[in-house]
N, C-alpha and C positions, 0 to 999 in steps of 0.2 A: 788722120788725112783731113784734107779739107774739103769742103762741099764739092768743090770742082773736081777734086781726084776722086771722091765717093762717086759723083755722078757720072764720070769717065769710065770709071770700074764697073758700076753697074750697068751702063751702056753695052760694055763689052762681054759682061755676063749675060744679059738679055740676048744678044746676038748668038752667043755661043750654045745656051740652051733652045733657042729658035732653031739653029741648024740641026743641034742634037736631035730633037724632038720633030723637026719637020713641020714647025708650027708658028704662029706668029709670036712677036716678043711678049713673054710672061710678065705680068704684073706682079706686085710685091704678094698679093694672095695666092697666086700659082706657084710662086717660089716657095712660099711656106707649104703648101700642101707637098710640093716633091721634097722637101727636108723632113716633113712629118713622114712621108712614106719610108724614106730613107732610115729615118731613127726608128721606125717602128720595125724593120729590118724583116718584113714578109714578102718585098717583092711587090711587082706592080698587079692589081686586080680590082675588081670592080668594089667600089664603096658605096655605102649609103651616103645621103645628107649628113646625117646626123655623125657618121664616121669621118667624113671629110672635114667637119668642123673640129672633132677632136684631134684629127692630123695635124690642122693648123695650130690649136693649141700645143700640140707637142712639141711642134716647132718653135712656136714662140717661147715656150718654156726653155727648151735646148738652147736657144740662141741668147736668151737673158740670163741662162746660168753662167755664160762666159763673162757676165758682169757682176755675178754674185749675187742675183737677185732670187734665184731658183737652185734647187738641188734634186736631182733624182732620188725618189722616195723608194722605188721599187718597180718591179715588174708583176702584173697582175698574172691570174692563170692561163688568160688568153694571149697572153705576150704583149700587153700594151703597157709602155712605161707610164708612171705616175710621178708628178713632181710636185715639191713642197715650196712655197714661196717663204723665202728667207728674210728678205726686207722689203718694203713698199716700193714701187717704181715710183721716181719722182714726176710731178704734173709736166710732162713736157709739152712743148707747143707742138702744134701740128707738123709745122716743117721741121721742129727738132726730133719728132717721132719717126716721119718718113726717112731723114737723114740717118739716123740711128738704125734703123731696121734696114735699109740699103747695105750700111756699112757692115752690119751685123752678118747678112746674108752673104755678102761679097766675102768676107772671112771665112764663113762656113764652107762656101763652095773651093776658095782658096786651100783650106785645110785639107778638104777631103777629095779634092778632084784635079789636084795639079801633079 
């Protein structure tokens, strides 16, 4: 996808999520949190600040597993997934990071919610 296509799909996804959750347009961090909650599979509930950070980490690992950077190592006794890095992530520029994250998030939602 071109940057323009990614941005268009990102905006459409933001609109959809803001309508579904009756909230303002979510940023990348909110999207990562939602993906983390989905990947944890325990449904919506209250999370501590540390758990929210862990959920965003789960989301990052899940998204980057699509590119072969991580693989699921297993699930702990409390049901939390743990990922293992397979290869280093290249040093992307900030713009490249943003576009890559948007693209991965859009693809995730396309795969899971269409």
